[in-house]
C-alpha positions as CSV (number, residue, x, y, z in Angstrom):
1,M,-5.5,33.7,-12.9
2,K,-3.8,34.1,-16.6
3,Y,-5.1,32.7,-20.0
4,D,-3.0,31.7,-22.9
5,Y,-3.6,30.4,-26.4
6,I,-0.8,27.2,-27.1
7,I,-0.6,25.9,-30.7
8,A,1.1,22.9,-32.1
9,D,1.0,20.7,-35.2
10,S,-0.3,17.6,-32.7
11,H,-2.8,17.7,-29.6
12,A,-0.3,15.5,-28.2
13,D,2.7,18.4,-28.9
14,A,0.2,21.3,-27.4
15,I,-0.1,19.4,-24.3
16,M,3.8,18.6,-24.3
17,E,4.0,22.5,-24.8
18,T,2.0,23.3,-22.1
19,K,3.6,21.2,-19.5
20,K,7.0,22.4,-20.7
21,K,5.7,26.0,-20.3
22,Y,3.7,25.9,-17.2
23,G,4.1,22.9,-15.7
24,D,1.0,20.8,-14.1
25,E,-0.4,24.6,-12.5
26,A,-2.2,24.7,-16.2
27,R,-5.8,23.8,-16.9
28,I,-7.5,22.8,-20.2
29,I,-10.1,25.0,-20.6
30,N,-10.9,24.1,-24.6
31,S,-9.2,22.7,-27.4
32,K,-9.9,23.1,-31.3
33,I,-8.5,22.5,-34.6
34,I,-7.5,25.6,-36.3
35,K,-6.3,26.2,-39.9
36,T,-3.2,28.5,-40.3
37,K,-1.7,29.7,-43.3
38,G,1.1,28.1,-45.1
39,A,4.1,29.1,-47.4
40,F,3.3,32.6,-49.1
41,G,-0.6,32.5,-47.7
42,L,-1.0,29.8,-50.7
43,F,-1.8,26.9,-48.5
44,K,-3.8,25.8,-45.1
45,K,-2.7,23.2,-42.8
46,N,-4.8,22.4,-39.6
47,Q,-3.1,22.6,-36.1
48,Y,-4.2,22.2,-32.4
49,Q,-5.2,24.8,-30.3
50,L,-5.6,25.1,-26.9
51,L,-6.9,27.5,-24.2
52,V,-5.4,27.0,-21.0
53,S,-5.8,29.0,-17.8
54,I,-2.7,29.4,-15.4
55,T,-2.6,30.3,-11.6
56,D,0.3,32.6,-11.6
57,D,1.2,31.7,-7.8
58,E,4.6,31.5,-5.9
59,H,4.9,27.7,-7.0
60,L,4.3,28.2,-10.6
61,K,6.8,31.2,-10.9
62,N,9.2,28.8,-9.0
63,Y,8.8,26.2,-11.5
64,K,9.0,28.4,-14.7
65,K,12.2,29.5,-13.1
66,Q,13.7,26.2,-12.5
67,L,12.8,25.8,-16.4
68,G,14.8,29.0,-17.4
69,I,11.7,30.9,-18.5
70,V,11.3,33.4,-15.5
71,S,14.6,35.3,-15.1
72,T,16.0,36.4,-11.6
73,S,13.6,39.4,-11.5
74,E,10.2,38.5,-10.9
75,N,8.5,41.4,-11.4
76,K,10.1,42.1,-14.9
77,T,9.4,38.5,-15.9
78,T,5.7,38.6,-14.9
79,S,4.9,41.7,-17.0
80,S,6.4,40.4,-20.2
81,V,4.6,37.2,-19.9
82,E,1.5,38.9,-19.4
83,K,2.3,41.1,-22.4
84,K,2.9,38.3,-24.6
85,N,-0.3,36.2,-23.3
86,T,-2.2,39.0,-24.0
87,E,-0.7,39.7,-27.5
88,K,-1.5,36.2,-28.3
89,I,-5.1,36.3,-27.3
90,N,-5.5,39.6,-29.1
91,N,-4.3,38.2,-32.6
92,N,-5.6,34.5,-31.9
93,Q,-8.8,36.3,-31.1
94,T,-9.0,38.7,-34.4
95,S,-8.2,35.6,-36.7
96,N,-10.6,33.2,-35.3
97,N,-14.0,34.3,-34.7
98,E,-14.8,30.8,-32.9
99,S,-12.6,32.3,-30.0
100,I,-14.0,32.1,-26.5
101,D,-14.6,34.8,-25.0
102,N,-12.3,35.4,-22.1
103,N,-14.6,37.2,-19.9
104,T,-17.0,34.5,-19.8
105,V,-13.9,31.9,-19.4
106,K,-12.6,33.9,-16.5
107,M,-16.4,34.3,-14.9
108,I,-16.8,30.3,-15.5
109,F,-13.4,29.7,-13.9
110,E,-14.4,31.9,-10.7
111,N,-17.8,30.2,-10.2
112,L,-15.6,26.8,-10.1
113,Q,-13.2,27.9,-7.7
114,K,-16.3,29.1,-5.4
115,I,-17.4,25.7,-5.9
116,E,-14.3,24.0,-5.5
117,K,-13.4,26.0,-2.1
118,Q,-16.7,25.1,-0.7
119,I,-16.2,21.4,-0.9
120,N,-13.1,21.9,0.6
121,N,-14.2,23.6,3.7
122,N,-16.9,20.9,4.1
123,T,-14.3,18.4,3.9
124,E,-12.2,20.4,6.2
125,N,-14.9,20.8,8.7
126,R,-16.1,17.2,8.9
127,S,-12.5,16.2,10.1
128,S,-11.8,19.0,12.5
129,S,-15.2,19.3,14.1
130,K,-15.7,15.7,15.7
131,H,-19.1,15.0,16.7
132,K,-19.7,14.4,20.7
133,N,-20.7,10.9,20.3
134,I,-17.1,10.5,18.7
135,E,-15.4,12.4,21.3
136,E,-17.4,10.0,23.9
137,I,-15.8,6.7,22.0
138,K,-12.3,8.9,21.9
139,D,-12.8,8.9,25.5
140,I,-13.7,5.4,26.1
141,L,-10.4,3.9,24.1
142,L,-8.2,6.1,26.3
143,D,-9.9,5.1,29.5
144,N,-9.1,1.9,28.6
145,E,-5.2,2.7,27.8
146,F,-5.4,1.9,23.7
147,S,-2.7,3.7,22.3
148,D,-2.8,6.9,20.4
149,D,-2.5,4.8,16.9
150,F,-5.1,2.4,17.4
151,I,-7.4,5.0,18.5
152,N,-6.8,7.5,15.5
153,N,-7.3,4.3,13.3
154,A,-10.8,4.0,15.1
155,V,-11.7,7.6,14.5
156,K,-10.2,7.4,10.8
157,E,-12.9,4.8,10.2
158,M,-16.1,6.2,11.9
159,E,-15.4,9.4,10.1
160,S,-14.6,7.7,6.7
161,K,-17.2,4.4,6.8
162,L,-20.3,6.3,9.0
163,S,-22.9,8.2,7.8
164,L,-24.1,11.2,10.0
165,S,-27.0,9.4,10.8
166,V,-24.9,6.6,12.4
167,I,-23.1,8.8,14.5
168,E,-25.9,10.6,15.9
169,E,-27.2,8.1,17.2
170,R,-25.2,7.2,20.4
171,V,-26.1,3.3,20.8
172,E,-25.3,2.8,17.1
173,L,-21.9,4.1,17.3
174,H,-21.2,2.4,20.7
175,K,-22.6,-0.9,18.9
176,W,-19.9,0.2,15.8
177,A,-17.2,0.5,18.3
178,Y,-18.0,-2.6,20.0
179,D,-17.5,-4.5,16.3
180,Y,-15.0,-2.6,15.7
181,I,-12.7,-3.3,18.7
182,Q,-14.2,-7.2,18.7
183,G,-13.0,-7.3,15.0
184,K,-9.5,-6.6,15.9
185,I,-9.2,-8.8,18.9
186,S,-10.6,-11.7,16.8
187,E,-7.3,-11.3,14.9
188,I,-4.5,-11.9,17.8
189,V,-6.2,-14.6,19.6
190,G,-3.8,-17.1,19.9
191,N,-4.3,-21.4,19.7
192,D,-2.4,-22.9,22.3
193,E,-1.9,-26.0,19.7
194,I,1.2,-24.2,18.8
195,I,2.9,-25.8,22.4
196,Y,1.8,-29.1,21.5
197,N,1.8,-30.0,17.3
198,R,5.5,-30.2,17.0
199,K,7.8,-33.4,16.7
200,K,9.7,-31.6,19.8
201,N,8.0,-29.1,21.4
202,V,9.9,-26.5,23.3
203,M,8.2,-23.3,24.8
204,I,10.2,-20.6,26.1
205,L,8.9,-18.2,28.2
206,I,10.6,-14.3,28.2
207,G,9.7,-11.0,29.9
208,P,10.4,-8.5,32.2
209,T,11.0,-9.0,35.7
210,G,8.3,-9.5,38.2
211,V,5.7,-10.3,35.6
212,G,5.2,-14.1,37.2
213,K,6.9,-16.2,34.5
214,T,7.8,-18.9,36.9
215,T,4.0,-19.4,38.6
216,T,2.7,-19.6,34.6
217,I,5.3,-21.8,33.8
218,A,3.8,-24.1,36.5
219,K,0.4,-23.7,35.7
220,I,1.3,-24.3,31.9
221,A,3.0,-27.4,33.0
222,A,-0.2,-28.8,35.2
223,N,-2.5,-28.3,32.5
224,S,-0.8,-29.7,29.8
225,Y,-0.4,-33.1,32.1
226,K,-4.0,-32.8,33.4
227,N,-6.0,-31.6,30.4
228,E,-3.9,-32.1,27.5
229,K,-2.0,-35.3,28.6
230,K,0.7,-34.5,27.9
231,T,4.3,-36.0,29.4
232,V,5.8,-32.4,30.9
233,E,9.7,-31.4,31.6
234,L,10.9,-28.3,32.7
235,V,13.9,-26.0,32.6
236,T,15.0,-23.0,34.3
237,I,18.1,-21.0,33.8
238,D,17.1,-18.8,36.5
239,G,19.3,-20.3,38.8
240,F,20.4,-17.2,40.3
241,R,17.2,-16.3,42.3
242,I,17.0,-18.4,45.0
243,G,13.4,-18.2,45.5
244,A,12.7,-19.0,41.7
245,K,14.8,-22.0,41.9
246,Y,12.8,-23.3,45.3
247,Q,9.3,-22.6,44.2
248,L,10.1,-24.7,40.6
249,S,11.4,-27.3,42.5
250,I,7.9,-27.6,44.5
251,Y,6.1,-27.6,42.0
252,A,7.7,-30.2,39.5
253,E,8.0,-32.2,43.1
254,H,4.2,-31.9,43.4
255,M,3.4,-32.7,39.7
256,K,6.1,-35.5,39.6
257,M,7.9,-33.6,36.4
258,K,11.5,-33.6,35.7
259,L,13.4,-30.3,36.5
260,H,16.5,-29.2,34.8
261,F,18.6,-26.4,36.2
262,A,20.9,-25.1,33.2
263,E,23.6,-22.2,33.2
264,S,24.4,-22.5,29.8
265,N,23.4,-23.4,26.0
266,L,24.9,-26.5,26.4
267,D,23.0,-27.4,29.4
268,I,19.6,-26.6,27.7
269,E,20.7,-28.3,24.6
270,K,21.6,-31.6,26.4
271,A,17.8,-31.6,28.4
272,I,16.2,-31.5,25.4
273,S,18.2,-34.0,23.4
274,L,17.4,-36.8,26.2
275,S,14.0,-35.6,26.7
276,D,11.6,-38.1,25.7
277,S,8.6,-35.9,27.2
278,D,5.8,-34.5,24.8
279,V,6.4,-31.0,26.2
280,I,9.4,-28.6,27.3
281,L,8.8,-25.8,29.3
282,I,11.6,-23.7,29.7
283,D,12.0,-20.6,32.5
284,T,14.0,-18.0,31.7
285,I,15.5,-14.8,34.2
286,G,13.6,-11.9,34.6
287,R,15.1,-9.0,32.4
288,S,14.2,-5.3,31.7
289,Q,13.3,-4.0,28.6
290,L,15.8,-1.1,29.1
291,D,18.9,-3.8,30.0
292,E,19.7,-4.4,25.9
293,L,23.0,-6.0,26.9
294,K,21.3,-8.6,28.9
295,L,18.9,-9.5,26.8
296,V,21.1,-9.9,24.0
297,E,23.4,-12.1,26.6
298,M,20.2,-14.3,27.4
299,K,19.5,-14.9,23.4
300,S,22.7,-16.5,22.5
301,I,22.2,-18.8,25.3
302,L,18.6,-19.8,24.2
303,K,20.0,-19.9,20.6
304,L,18.8,-23.7,20.1
305,R,20.4,-25.5,16.9
306,N,18.5,-28.5,16.8
307,V,14.7,-27.6,17.6
308,E,12.6,-24.1,16.8
309,P,11.7,-23.2,20.1
310,V,8.5,-20.9,20.6
311,F,9.4,-17.7,22.5
312,V,6.1,-16.5,24.3
313,L,6.3,-12.8,26.1
314,A,4.9,-12.4,29.5
315,I,3.6,-9.3,30.3
316,S,1.6,-7.9,33.3
317,A,-1.6,-6.1,32.8
318,T,-0.3,-4.0,35.3
319,T,2.5,-2.7,33.1
320,K,2.4,1.2,32.5
321,P,1.0,2.1,28.8
322,K,4.4,4.2,27.9
323,D,6.4,0.7,28.8
324,I,4.2,-1.7,27.0
325,K,5.9,-0.5,23.9
326,K,9.4,-0.9,25.0
327,I,8.9,-4.0,25.9
328,F,7.7,-5.1,22.4
329,K,10.4,-3.8,20.9
330,N,13.1,-4.8,23.0
331,F,12.3,-8.5,23.5
332,D,11.6,-9.1,20.1
333,I,14.9,-9.9,19.0
334,F,13.9,-13.4,20.7
335,D,11.0,-13.3,17.3
336,F,8.7,-14.4,20.2
337,T,4.9,-14.9,18.6
338,H,2.5,-15.0,21.3
339,V,2.0,-13.2,24.4
340,I,0.7,-14.2,27.8
341,I,-1.1,-11.2,30.1
342,T,-0.2,-12.1,33.7
343,K,-1.8,-10.8,36.6
344,N,-4.8,-9.8,34.7
345,D,-6.9,-9.4,38.0
346,E,-4.6,-6.9,39.1
347,S,-5.6,-4.3,36.0
348,E,-8.7,-2.7,35.0
349,S,-7.5,-2.3,31.3
350,V,-5.6,-4.2,29.0
351,G,-5.8,-1.9,25.9
352,G,-2.3,-1.0,26.1
353,I,-1.4,-4.8,25.6
354,L,-4.0,-5.0,23.0
355,S,-2.7,-2.4,21.0
356,A,0.7,-3.4,20.8
357,A,0.0,-6.8,20.0
358,I,-2.3,-5.7,17.1
359,E,0.2,-3.4,15.7
360,K,3.0,-5.9,16.1
361,N,0.7,-9.1,15.3
362,K,1.4,-11.0,17.9
363,Q,-0.8,-13.8,19.4
364,I,-2.4,-13.3,22.5
365,L,-2.1,-17.4,24.2
366,Y,-3.5,-17.3,27.9
367,C,-4.4,-14.8,30.3
368,T,-3.8,-15.6,34.4
369,N,-5.7,-14.2,37.0
370,G,-4.1,-15.0,40.4
371,Q,-1.3,-17.0,42.2
372,R,-3.4,-20.4,42.4
373,V,-1.8,-23.7,40.1
374,P,-3.3,-24.0,38.0
375,N,-6.6,-22.7,38.4
376,D,-5.9,-19.0,37.4
377,I,-5.2,-19.4,34.2
378,E,-7.5,-19.3,31.5
379,K,-7.0,-19.7,27.6
380,S,-7.3,-16.5,25.2
381,S,-10.5,-16.2,23.2
382,V,-12.7,-13.3,22.1
383,R,-15.1,-13.1,25.1
384,L,-12.7,-13.5,27.8
385,L,-10.6,-10.0,26.3
386,M,-13.9,-8.0,25.3
387,D,-14.9,-8.3,28.9
388,R,-12.0,-6.2,30.1
389,I,-13.4,-3.4,27.8
390,R,-15.2,-0.8,29.8
391,G,-17.1,2.0,29.2
392,L,-19.4,0.9,26.1
393,D,-23.1,1.5,26.3
394,S,-24.5,-1.3,28.8
395,S,-27.3,-2.6,26.1
396,I,-24.7,-3.4,24.1
397,Y,-22.9,-5.8,26.2
398,L,-26.3,-7.4,26.9
399,M,-26.7,-7.5,23.2
400,N,-23.6,-9.8,23.2
401,A,-23.9,-11.3,25.8
402,V,-23.8,-15.2,26.3
403,Y,-26.2,-17.3,28.7
């Protein structure tokens, strides 16, 4: 630790001189007004004196070197600066009886440094040594396949907002985790009114191959007709797969709905413009999230001029967590706003999809859990999605149960 006196005509000038000489590394210990002799020793004027401390570490040396204060020979410069500082301190101490004893200042700062080091160590220990109850919550989130970002944010909130007494109480921490997950899920629960509240209601279902888009379209169509009392027309551009074409034809015939087969953008726009139905549901070709060129081609087909459709992503609950982010990212070229979780009955967890929806601010619209039309589909709700979270203490679920 080094010490120096800075003298200037004003307090602001003294601070500026300190920063110019030592950068932000200097600490002001004391400031006072002193009287200095003027010309011929006859006049006295007020000046401002700052006592500053400097940690002469490598960073400070580099900083002074940039300002031209330190020469290329580091040892020579250090010795020169120390000599000047010592001479300046001795001269000022001789001429000013009110000077602070250097040893006292050094002792005070050594004590302050010890306190600061202890505080830093305590903070570091709190963040690095995780409590066993926090580790348990982390393992539960991992088991539910929540993303690393979701888990890290949850742990940060626990450490910053919760007292040690709460963390020590296992059930209390489980309750906090339940409320945290529930709060995040409540932000992404969508309302299917988005399908019905426009002048021309067009919903386009997109998603990877094999997630059950065609069956899902049929379920939404049946529920729109049966429960919402809406007239519905179906359009499919998945005419290449004979099975899909036949399947949707059977559904449309059974529900007495019009079905259009489209091969181009013009075909889709023609079907929409001639339709007088309340809702038009469009089924698309399944595309791999890895086939970006095919996704771009499909987007050009679905670019409609006279209507603003709602794009909904269908994604299977069985999707691997490492693939979920890629699906959300690559299908985002369609600007989809809502998500349907399919095959909900075939997977134990949906944390990966929930994490991606939370991160990308996408609304969960429905969950499907079987092949039956129109039965195996449910509107999204906080309760429905929270029931998929496993591992939290059973007493927490009993506390939040709805009978």
